[in-house]
Every structure is written in C-alpha cells, then in structure tokens.
N, C-alpha and C positions, 0 to 999 in steps of 0.2 A: 504493500500500500504506500501511496505517496502522501506527503503532508498536505493538508487542506490549505487553500489560500482564500483570503477574505479581503474585501475592500475596507480600508481603514476609515470608518465613518463616511463623511461626504467628501473626502479629499481626492478620491479617485486613485489613491495609492493602494496597490494590492500587495498584501504581505502574507507570509506563511504563519500558521497558527503558533508555531514555535519560533521565537526570536532568540538569538544567541546574545546574552549579556556579556560584556567584556570587562566589567569592573574587576572580576576575579583574576584577570590576566596581568594587571598592572601593579604598580608599586604599592597600592593600598592593600593588596591581598597577596597573591602568589608571587609577585615581583618577578615575573618572567621577562626575559629579553624578547624583543620582537621575533627573533629566530625561534625561540622556545614557544612563544604564544601563537605564532602564525599557523602551525599545523591544525589547531582546533578550529580556527576560522576557515581554513581551507577545507577541512573535512565537513564542516557545516554546509558550506556551499556545494560540495560534492553530493551531500545527502539531500539537497533540494531546499535547504533553509535559505531564504532570500532576505532576511531581516536581521540587521545587526544594530545593537544599542551600545552607545558609548557616551563619553562626556569629556569635556575639557580636563576635569580633575582626575579622570582615570588614567590619563597618560598612556592610552592604548591606540592612538591613531596609527603609529608605525607598525604595531602588531597586525592591525586590520589591513593596512596597505600591503604589507608583505603577504598576508594570507589571501588577498584578492588577486595576486599575480596570476595571470593566465585566464582569468574570468572576465566576462564582459561587464564592466562597471554599471552599464545601464540596466542590467538585470538585478542589481543589488540595491536594496533599500537600507539607508543608514539614517539613524537618529542620533543626534548629539545634544549637548546641554551646556549651559553656562549659568552660574548664579549671579553674575554681575548686574548691577542696577544702572550703570552709566552707559549712555548711548555709544560713545566712542569705544569703550571697552568691549561692548557687545559686538560692534562691527569688527573689531580686531579679532575677537574670538571666532566669529564666523569665517573670516578670511584665513585664520590659522587652520581651522578645521578643513577648509577646502584645499589649502596648500599641502598640508601634511598627509591628507588622504588622496591627494592628486585627483580631485574630483572637480567637475564643473558646477555641480549642484549637490547640496545636502538635502535629502528628502524631508527631514523633520528637524527643526531646531527648537529645543525646549528652554523656557525659563526654568532653571533648575531649583528644586526644593522650595517652592512657594509655600508659605506657612499660613497665610491669612489674607483677607481682603485688604487690610492695611499694608501688608507686605507687598501685595500685588500693586497697590497704588504707588508705592515707592519705585516700582519697576516699570512704570509706564513709558519712560524714555527708552528703556531697553526693548520693550515690546514694540515701540514705534520703529526702532531700528530693524527689528526682525521683519516687520511688515514691509519696510522699504527694501530689505534684502529679498523678500519674496517677490515684490514687484519687479526687481531687477533680474529675477531668475536665479539668484544665488541659493535660495532654498525653495522648497515646494510647499511646505506647510509649517505653521507656527504651533508650538506645543507648550505644555506646562507639566512639570512633574511635581508630585507632592507625597509626603508621608502621612498626611492627616486630612480628614474630611474638610476642614476649613480651607486648606490650601486648594483642594479640588474644587470646592464651591466658588472660589475666587474667579474661576474661569467663566462662571455663569454670566458675569457682567461684561464680558469682552468677546464680541463676535469674531474678533481677529484670531482667537485661539481655536484651532481646529482639532487638535489631538491632545488628549490628557493621559498621563502615565502615573496612575496611583499605586500605592502599596496596598496589597491585599493578599491574605492567605486564610486558610481554614480556621485558624485560631486567633486571627487578628494581631499576630505578633508584629511589633514594630510600628503599629499605628499610633500616632501622637495626637493627643487632645481629642480623643474620640474612640469609639468602639468599632468592631467589624461591621455591625449593622449601620452605624453612622456612615462609614465609608461606602458601604453598598448603596445606601440611599443617595449619597452624593454622586456616585458614579452613574446611577440610574437617571438622575436628573440631567447629567451631561449627555447621556445616551439619547434621551428624549429630545435634546436640543440638536442632535445630529453629530456630536463630536465622535471622533475615533477614539477608541479606548484600548490600551494594552496594559497588562498588569506586571508589576515587579514584586520581587521577594515571595514567590509562591512557596518556597521552602522555609520561609521565616528566618533567613540568614543562617540556615543549617539546622535550626531547632526542629524542623519537621522532616529531616532526612531519613528518619527511621522508617517512614512509609511514603516514598516518593510518588508511587502511582496514586495513592489516595489524595495526597496534597495537590497534585496536578489535576486529578479528577474533580476535586471540589471546584476549582476555578472554571474548568471547562463545562461543568454541569450548570453553571450559572447562566450560560448562553448570553453573556454580557460583554465579553472582551473579544476583540478581533485577533489578539495575539497575546502570548504570555512570554515574558523575558526570563530566561534561566541562565545563570552564570555557568559556563562550561569551559574548562581549561585544557582538556586533552581530547584527542580524536575518539578515544574510547568512551569518554563521557558523552560526547556528541552522539555517537552511535546508540548508546544506551537510552538517552533522552528522546532521540528521534523514534526509537522503537516504542517507548512508552506512549508517545503521541499517536503512533500509527497502529498501536494495539498488538505489537509483536510479543507473543508469550515469552520467548527467551529473554527479550530485553526487559520485560516487566519483572521476571524472576531475578535477573541480574540486578535491577534497580533495588529490589528488596534486599538482596545480599549486600550490595554496596552500602545501603542505608544502615544496616545492622553493624557493618564493619566500621563505619565512620561516625556513627551517632555519638555526639558529645566530645569529639576529639578536637574540633576546631575552636580556637580561643583567641580573644584579644588579650595581648600580653603587654604589660607596662614594665620596662626595665628601670627598676628603682634607682640604680646608681646613675642613670642618665637624666632622670626626671627632675626638673627644677621647680615643679609645682606652680607653674605660671598660670594655669587655668585656660590656656588656648584650646585644649581638647574639650573642656566642658562647654565652652561657647559653641563649638562645632557640632556637638552631639544633639540632634533633635529628639533622641530617644530618652534623654535624661539618664543614660546608662553609665556615665562616668562623673566622678567627683574628685575633689582634691582632698587627700587624706593627710595624715601627719608626716608621712615620709615620701609619698608620691601620689600620683593619680591612682584612683581605685575604680575598678570596673565592676558593674552589676551585670553579671553574665546572663541573668534572666531577662533583662531589658535589651542587652546588646544584640544587634542584628548583623554584626560583623561587616558593616559597610566600609570601615576604614577611614571615614572622613576625619575622625579625630587624629589619626596618624598623619594625615596630610597637613594638619595645622601645627603639629608638634615641631618646635624649632630645634629640638635636640634629637629627633628621630628615636624617641624613647618608646614608641608604641608600634606594635606589629600585630598583624593577623597571621597566626600560624596554625 
C-alpha cells in the first residue's frame, strides 16, 4: 500500500499523511551531521513521503538539502518556521531558508510557537512580511505553529494564515495552558474556517513510544488532520513508521518492539558543572518543565517533551537531549 495524500486545507498543496519531522536530526536532539541525517530524509522520499517539516532553530536545512539530492524538488513539500517578530528578521529568515535548501519557493512558512492573541498581535509585522513573500512567490502558504489552544485560536482573527500546526496527542502531553479537549476544539474551529491542519508530537516527545500504533491511530481516527509530523532519524525508523501508516503487520509489530525497547530511555540532561543558573532555559520552555535549582537547572521529566528549545538558548551548552 502507498501513503495517502491529502490537500492541505484550501491551499491546494497536496501532502502525504505522514510528514517527516527533522527536529530530531539537528543539534537540539540527535546532533547528527548533514551526512548522518540525510539518509533518513532520502529514505522518506524513496518511501513516497513528500512532506518535510523543519525550522530555523532546528538547524537541519543542510540535512534536508543533502537528503533531497537526486529528487525533483518540485515534488517535495517543505514547511519551515521562525519565531521572530521583526519584519526585516523574518525576511532574512525566509531568504536563508530558500538559500540553504537551494529552493525557489518554500511551500509553508510558519510563525513559530505562537502563544496567544496578544503574542500574535506583536507578530503582525512578521506576518505582513510573510504575506509579501507569498505575493512575490517566495512561499506558497502562511502558517502558524502552537503548543497551546490559545496560540491556535490566535489564527482565527487572521485570514492570511492558511495552515496551522498544533501539538496534539492521545494524552494531551505537552499542551500548554489548556487540555487535549481544548486543543481539539480549537483545531476544529480552524478546520471549519478552511485552514490546513497537520499535527506535531503524536508520541508526546517519546512518552507514548510504548505503543506507537495506538498513538498514531488516535490522531488518524480523529479525521481532523491532513498530515501528522513524526520525528524520524534513521532509514529504519522511516520504514517502520511508513508501515504503521500503511497498515503493514510486520512494521506494526516492529513498532511495538521498538517502543518497549526505548520507552523511558530518552532524557533531557543538565550538566551541573557547566550550568550557570542564568535562567535562559526557563524562559525558552513553554512547557514549564525546567526551573533553576540550587546548583543548576532542574528538569521535570513528566512535563518535558524533549523539544530541545531550552538547549538552544543555553549559553554554556549545558543541556542535551540524549
């Protein structure tokens, strides 16, 4: 069986139901070189996945570019993101994305991690830049990513936003300032408005890895999302997840085995001897999963979704996802 393709809302962009997320490849998580990360991207394209999700902060543009070598770029849909609020900075980030991916157009460019309507208000100049980039043919659609329902609902007031990328999983892990039901309600409102929707963190940052088929099945069963983004770092992981989506019994069995092997092993680690207790990581964490303790930053592993955004802000490189 082949992967199902769907139109992303009213954008006219056609994507596979499985999207390969590339956060896991970069310095915030596995810290693979482009040469090490490219095989997963290449295998995804060979398997028929046409949708790749990345971001400025993931630092995976070169991994993707190398993985796309030999494939027709026009057949590949790429979504990227930037959290900046300044118009000039947003223009720079779009141009950097185009240049480093060697693309003439980026299919979707998101305002990254919008938290509320007030936050969205502060990003209007960045949004205006994305609209101008769309008019110039530099991007095809304007999007918004959010970890909480208030961030998702911020898109309701802006017809310019055509795609929304919310965090959702079967247990609501990682959702900020709201519940799973709140996020579902918010996503449904955007769907009724005609927005394209694809979901992030289906495995709850690894907390739901003990039953991958069930976690994926929950989101698919909602019949709400055009695609689901899953972080995949090896060709073997790509093959396994593709099989889960196409219903291959051997792949599903392998996913259950892998889940049991890896459950509870991935952690966010703070190196106490390097930490200066500056609090930059606390400000970067939307989950409220990190705080400053007596000797170093302290991680609440129940809240942590292993995104690595705190590590990106650490001036002493004292935080790692391992």
